[in-house]
N, C-alpha and C positions, 0 to 999 in steps of 0.2 A: 137446624133444618130438620123437618120431620121424616125420617126414613122408615119408621115401623108401620106396618100394615097388618090388618087382620085378615083380610080376604083378597085373594088376587083374581081379578077378573080378566081373563085374557080375551078381548073381543077381536083379535087378529091373530092370525097365524101365517108364518112364512110358507107353509105348505099351500096356503090359498093362491099362492102365485104359481104353483108348480102345475104342469099338465098343459100343453099346447101342441100345435101342429108339428109336422117334421120340417124344420127350416133347411134351407139349402146351405152349401159351405159358405158363401158370401154373406149370409145373414148370420150364420154361427159365429165367423170372425168378427163381424160388427158387434155382435152381442157381447163377446168377451173382452173386447179391446176398444170399446167406444169410451168417450170421456166420462168421469164420475157425474153422477147427477146431483148429489148433495155431498158437500164435504166442507171441512173447516168450520165446524159449528162452535160458536162461542156466546157464553153468557156474560152480559154486562154486570159490572159491580151493582149490588142492589137488586138484581134478578128480575127487573121489569123488562128488560130489552134482550134480545138475542140477534145475533147475525150468522149468517152462513153463506157458502159460495155455491153457484151452480154455473153450468154452462149454456150459453145460447149460441145459436148457430154451429160453427165447427170450431171447438177448441178455444173459445174466447169466454173468459170468465166474467161473470156478473155478481155483484155483491147485493145480498138481500138482508133486510133488517125487519124484525117484528116488534111492535109495541104492544105488550100484553094489557095494558090499562086501557089503551084506546082501541084495542082490538083491530088494529090496522097492520098491514104489510106493504112494503114498498122495495123496488129494486133500482140497482144502478148499473148501467152498462158503459163499458169504456168506448172511446171512439175508434174508428176503424183504423188499424195499424197499431193499437194499444191494448193493454190487457190489465185487468185488476190483479196486481201481483201478491199483495199481502194486505192484512187488515188486523185490527186488535182494538178493543175498548180500552180507551184511557180514562173514562169516567161513566157514571151511570147512564148518561145520555149522549157522549160523544164518542165517535169512532174515528181513528186515524186509518187511512188506506194509502197504499202506494201504487202508482200506475207505472207499468214498464212496457218498452218496446215489445211487440207481440212475439212470444217465442223466446224471450231473452230475460235476464235479470237487470237489464239497464234501465235505471230510473227514467220515467218520463213525467214524473211529479209525485209530490207528497201532499195530501190533502186531509182535512178534518171535517166531519160533518155531523149534525145532530141526527138522533134516531128518525127513522123514515126518510133518510136522505135529503135533508133540507138544510140550510144555513151552511152551504159548502164554502170552505176557506182553503185557498192553496197556501201551503206553508213554505215551500220552497221558492227561492228567487235565484237571480243571477249570481248572487253572493253566498247563500247559504243553502244547504241541502240536508236536513235532519234525517237521522236513521234512528227509530225508536229502539232502545235497547232495554227500556223498563216502562210499563204502562202507568206505573204509580196509581192503582185504582183507588186509593184512599184519598187522593187529592183530586178534586174535580176539574182543576185547571191545568196541571203540570204533568209532564212526562220527561223522562230522562233520555237524553239522545247524544249521539255523535254528530258532528258536523262532517259530512264526507267531504265538503270542498275546503276544509281547514287543512292547512299545509302540514306535512310531516306524517310519520308512522305513528308516534305517540300523541293521540289526541286527548284534550280535555274532555271531561264530562260535563255536559250543559243541560239545564232545565228549560224547557220550552213551555211558554204559556200557550196552550192551543187555543184559547178564545181569542187572543190578541195576535199570535204568530210571532211572538218575540221571545228572545233568550233573557230570562231574569236572573240566573245565576249560573255559576259553574265551579266545578272542582278541577284544580289545576293538576294537571299530570306532572308528577315529579321528574319526568324525563325519560322513564323507561317502562311505565304501565302498558301492558298490552290488553288487558281486560279488567274491567271493574265488576265488583260484586256487591249487589245493593239489596237491602232488607225490603219487606213488604211496604214500608213507607216511602221507599225510593232513595234513602240515605246510603251514601257509600259506606261500605264497611271493610272491604278488602280489595286488593289489587294483585294482578298476576304480574311478574317480571322475569326475564330471563336470569338464569343462574351464572355464576362466574365460569363454570365448566359447560362445554358443548353439551346440549340436551338437558341440562339441569334447568329447574325453575325455582324461584323464591316467592313467598308470599308477603305482602305488606299489609299492616294493619293501619286503618285511617282513622284519625280523631277528628270529628267533625267540628269541635269547639275550637281546636287550635289549628286546624287544617294541616296538621303534621301527619307524615307517614313514618312507620317505624317497622323494622324487619320482625317477622314472626319467627321464633324458634319452635320448629316442629321436626320431631324425630321419625315421621313417617312419611311416605310418599303419597301426596294429596293431588288428585287430578281434577277435582272440581268441588264446588261448594254450593249449598242451597239454604236460604233463609225462609222461614214461614212466620215471622213475626219481626218486631224491632228490638227484641232482646239480645242477650249475650250468647245465645245458643245458635249454632249453625251446624248443619249436617256435612260432614266431610266424606268425599269419595276416596277411598283408600285402594291403593293398587300394589301394596308390598306383598300380599300374600298369594296363595295359589288362585284365588278368585277375588275379583273386585268386591269390595263390601262397604257398608256405610256405617259411620259412627257419629255421634254428636260430639262437638268440640265447644268448650266454654271460652269465648274470647277473653273474658275478664280474667279467669284463672290460668289461661294458656295451657289447658289440659283437655285430653279426651274423657268423656263421660259416658256412662250408660253401657248398655250391651250392644255390640255390632249387630247389624242387620246383613245377613249374608245368606248364600245358597251354596251347597256343594256342587250343584249342577252348572251354575251360569253366573255371570258377573251380575251384581246388584248396584245399580247407579242412580244418581239424583234425578235423571230424566224419567225414571219409572214412578216418581211420586204422583199421586193423584190428590189434587186439593180442591177444596170448595172455591169457585171464582168469586163469590160474594164475600167471604170471610177469610180466605187463605188457609183455613184450617186444613191440616192433612187428613184425608179420608182413608187412604191406602196407598199401597206400593205395589206396582206391577213388576214382577220378576220374570225375565225372559228366560225361563228354563226351556229345555226342548219342547215342552208344552207349557206355554206360559200360564201364570196363575197370579191371582192378585190377593194380597194380604191385607185385609181391611182391619182398621184400628178401632172401629166401632161396632159393638154387638148388634146394633140396630141395623146398621148398613150391612153387616155380614149376613144377618138373617133374611133381609130383603133380596141380597144377591143370590142366596141359596135358592129362594122360592122363584125368582125369575130364571135362573139357570137350569130349574127343573122344568119350566114351561118352554124354554129355548133349549132343547136337549143338544148337548155336545158343543154348546156355544160359551164364549166369555162374555160376561156382563160388565160393563163399566159405566160408573156414575159420572154424570157431566155436570150436576148441579141442579138447582131448582128455580122455578118460576115464583117469585115472592107475591104475585098477585092472587093466585089460587092454590099455591103450594104444589103444583104439579112437579114431579121429579122427572129429570131427562137422563135417559140412559142410552147407551149403545151396545148393540149385539153383534158380535162378530165370530167367525169360525174359519176352518179350512175350506168351507164351501159357500161362505158369505163374506163378501168384502166389508159388509158393514150396513146396518140398519139402525136408524134412530127412532126412539119411542118416547112417549111421555106416559107418567102412571099418575093417576090422580090419588088423593087421600082415601078415597073409597076403594082403590085397588083396580081401577079400570085402565087398562093399557090400551093405548091408541098409537098408531104409526105416524111419524113425521116425515119420513123420506128414506131413500135408500141410495147407497153409493152405486150400487148397479142392480136395479130391479130385474133386468132381463136375464141375468144368470141364475136368479132365484127360481126361474121356471124350469131349469134343468135338473134332473136328477144326477147330481155330480159324485164322482168317486171320492171316498175320504182318504185323507193323507195319513200314512202311518209313520211313527217315530222309529228310526233306526239307529243302530250304532255298531261298529266293528273296530277292530284292532288293526292299525296300519302295519306296514312292514317293520316299522321302527317299534312296535308294540304299544303305541299310543292309541287311546280310545278317541275315535272320531265319531261325531253325531252327524245325523242328516235326516233326509225325509225320502219316502217312496209312495208315489201315488199310482196305484194300480187301476186300469181300466176296467169297467164293467165287462164281463165276458158271457158269450153265449155257450162256451165250451171250455175244455181244459187245455186247448192248444197254447202253446208258448207265445207270448207276445213281443213285439219289438220294444227296445229301451231307447229312451232319449235322455241323456245326461244333460241337465241344464247347470251350468257353473255360474256362480255369482261373481260380481264384480268386487272391486276394492283394491287390493285384497282384503283390506280391513273393513269388512262388512259381514253379514251373516245371513244365511237362510233362516226363516222363522216358520213357526207353525201358524199359518195364516192363509187366507185365500191369495193366491197368485194367478193372474191371468194366463201367463204361460203354462204354468203347471197344470192347471185345470183344463185348459183347452186342449192341449196335447193329450192328457189322460182322457178326456172325453171322446177324442178322435181315435183312441184305441193304443196309444202308446203307455207303456209304464214310464214314469218320470222320475228320475232319481236326482236329488239335491244333496250335496256334500259340504259340510263346513270344515273344509280343508284346514291345514296348518297355515296360520296367518289370518284366520278369520277373527273377528272380535267377538266378544261376549263369553270367552272361556279362560279368562285370566290374562295378565299381562305377559308372561312368558310364552303363551300360546300365539299371542298377537305378534310378538317381536320375533319369535323364533331365535335364530343366531344371526339376525341381520337379513338383509333383503334377498341376498343370494341363496340363503337356506330356504326362504319362503318361496322363491321360483322353483326350486328343485322339489321340495317336500309337497308342495300344494298339489303339483301335477301327479306326484307319485299317490297321494291320498285319492284324488279322483280316479286314477286307474285301479287303485285297490279296492274302492268302492264300487266300481264297475263289476270287478271280478267277484266281489262278495255277493253282489246282487245275481250274478250267475249261479252262484253256488245256493242260494236260499230261496230263489223264486223261479217260476216258470218263465224264463226269460229266452227268447229266440237269439242265441248268441251270434246268429248271421245277420241280424237286423238291428244293429246298435248304432246310434248317432250321437253326436255331442255338439252342443252350441253354447254360447255365452257372449256377453257384452262387456267392453272395456277389459279390465283384467280377465273377466271371463271369456272374452274374445281370444285373448292371448292363450288362455288354458286350452280353449277348444281346438286351436291349431297346434299349439306345442304337443298336445296328447296324441294327435294322430301322426306326429313326426317321431315322437318318442316311442310309441308303442304300435308300430305298423301291424295291421291286421286285426286290432281290437275293435275299431270303430269302422264303419261303412262310409261315413261322410261327416263333415264338420261345417259348422257355420260360425262365423266371427263377425261381431258387429262392433265397430268403433274399436277395436282391438289394438293392443301394442305388440309389434313383432320385431322391432329393433330397439333393444333397451338402452344402449348407450345413446342413441339419438334422442329417445324419449326422456330420459334422465337430464341430459343437457338441457332440454327444452324446458322441463320442469324447474331446473335450478335457475335458469335464466328469467323465468316468468315471476319467481318469487324468491329473490336472492336473500332476503332477510330471513325468512323461515329456514331456507337451506343452510344458511350459515349457523343457525340455531341447532338444528338437529339432523339436517341432511347428511353430512359426511359420517355421523355416527351409525346412521341407519344404512346408507348406501355405499359407504367407504369412498375412497378417492376414485374419482371417475376415470381419471387417466390411468393410474395404476391397475384398476380392475376392469379396464375395457375388454381385454381378452376374455375374462370370466363372463362379462354380460354378453358378449358376442356369442359365447358358447351356448348361451341360454335364450338366443333370439332366433326364432324359426326362419326368418329371411335369410339367415346364413347357411341354413341346410334344407333349403326346399326340396332338395332331391330325395330326402327321406319320406316325403309326403306322397302317398301312392293312391290317395282317395279323392273323391270330387270335394271341392271347398267352395263355399259361398262366402263371399266377403262384402260387407255393407258398411258403408261410412258416410257421414254427413260432411258436406263441403264447407259447412259453417261450424264445425267442431273445433273450439279453440282449446279444448283439454287435451285431445289426442288428435294430431293433425291427420287429414285424409292421406298425406304421403305415406303414412304406415301402411294403409291397406293397399294403395297403389304399388308399392315397393313389393309387398307379400305376394300380391296377384302376379306381378311381373316375374318374380323369382320362380313361383310354382310353374308358371307356364313355360319359362325358359328352361326349366329343369325336365320338361316333357310332362307335367302334371297336368290336372284339370281344375282350373279356377275360374270362377265367374266373379266379376266385380259390379256392384252397383253403387253409384255415387248419387246421394241425394242432394240436389243444389242448395236448399235451405236447411237441410238437417243438422242438428246440433248433436250434443253428446247424450242422445236420447230423442224420443219422439214426442214433441209437445203438441204436434199437430194430429188430430184424429185420422183424417184422410191418409196421411203418409204413415201412420202407425198400422192402421188396417192394411194398406198395401204391402208394408213390410211382412207382416205375418202371413199374408197370402203367398208371397214369394218364398218364405221359409217353409211353410207347410207344403208346398208343391214340391220343393227341393227334397225334403225330407221323405215324402212319400215315394218320390221317384227313386231315390237312392237306398230305401230300406225294403224293397219288394222281395 
């Protein structure tokens, strides 16, 4: 694939979108929180066809395909009450897509179609429901699937002929394989099984000639694997060290080879690999350091990336592949102020836009996000981000602490609609990657179990708030905190644990009664709980008093500031009863709580109108309580 260019001709600039009238608050909220315009861009094997998703109407996805040989474009819309949930190329001209009930992940059908959305065939029946786990791009007719309707937890891997809609062969599950690992041809190479001890796992090697499985002898802790050809070498994701790193493993020799790929600042995982969709060749590796970077493995690609990043100052450029008809190269530009823009660059160096995730916010002059770090009360280095608003004078500004969910997640250096909207409206916005966040090594992720995460994560958020007071012009009398899911818990727990630090709190879909939530999680997924649950959470009966002591519903009398609680009544991950109980407890204790229940809301807002209404309520609440 030709990635070398002599002259770069930038015929479009993101600055061309900037500069417009003064929108009112309603328009601003819509601009920041509307559905993405273009996303899920995929190049078919062979590079002749591409697909992407866009929204039509309100929050309903459509599927678009382009045939570059024919120069044609065509789209597909789901029926009322349904949504295009996912899609992927399984051959140079065939695309498998799934429909789901609107706003959910529940399948409403699995289909295959040819480019330009024709020759559509339904793949699921009353007896079978295939779920694609490997597209097998080198085989024009087959893809590897699970059959969701097959009984049992440990399912066989099957190969589906997408032109006939029939299973043609299968790999028998030996009885305990939870996950299969396939090479680029779609052949099974490895399997993941539960270990003999709780929380442990083992790896099985599969011999396709004899259909036999054998246990691998590995003396290091491997979390994941990735193949980029059909040879004996696989990349292993190692979690034994201070940071997660990658190293090649020779399956024939049963040994690690080569030099590890790692970073002192962040975990390096197999999900960071960037590969050519037409050849499966590795192009580079994205490393999620506090400010992400990409390590390109080809000098031509690296040189082109440098040229483009000079033209798109302050942004990160990711190559997506190429169009084999005219050799245009597709790439994505993203940054802390740009959620993503897609471009094509010709062999003459001409750069033209294909679309934007959100073109409306590109019209705003948004504040940049700073990387920060501080030592918490235990002397551990904590990383995060601070986005300061544009200011007309040197007066201190209000602070909004936004706590990420998880807890095994992390805030990144990227555009975030919450972060940028509230900074645009005059708040300094603080994000803290607290103890228990992912991305900083296994020990940081696990801590000393879940009880320690509940204690330390909130301490870190509080320490980060005070650190911001000491280092920036923050009005300490106008500080708010908000979050969703685990972040919702943190937002309410923080105002209970540290009275007087925050003026108000917003909790969305939060957990406020941990014994109840952990019992619900155990009952919903008993198999996984039996594998690692008690190791992580301990015995729920024995530890009930401990978890009660970390559940703000038990000590609502400590909450002296206004609290806004919002929850979806169709949230199956964290039940609405959590917010209802917290609301009742606060008001019973003489506090001030307001509860909003969204009839069709889930664990997040998939509907644009509800999402916009949510942030309108939140903004009004924050402004009122941080005057």
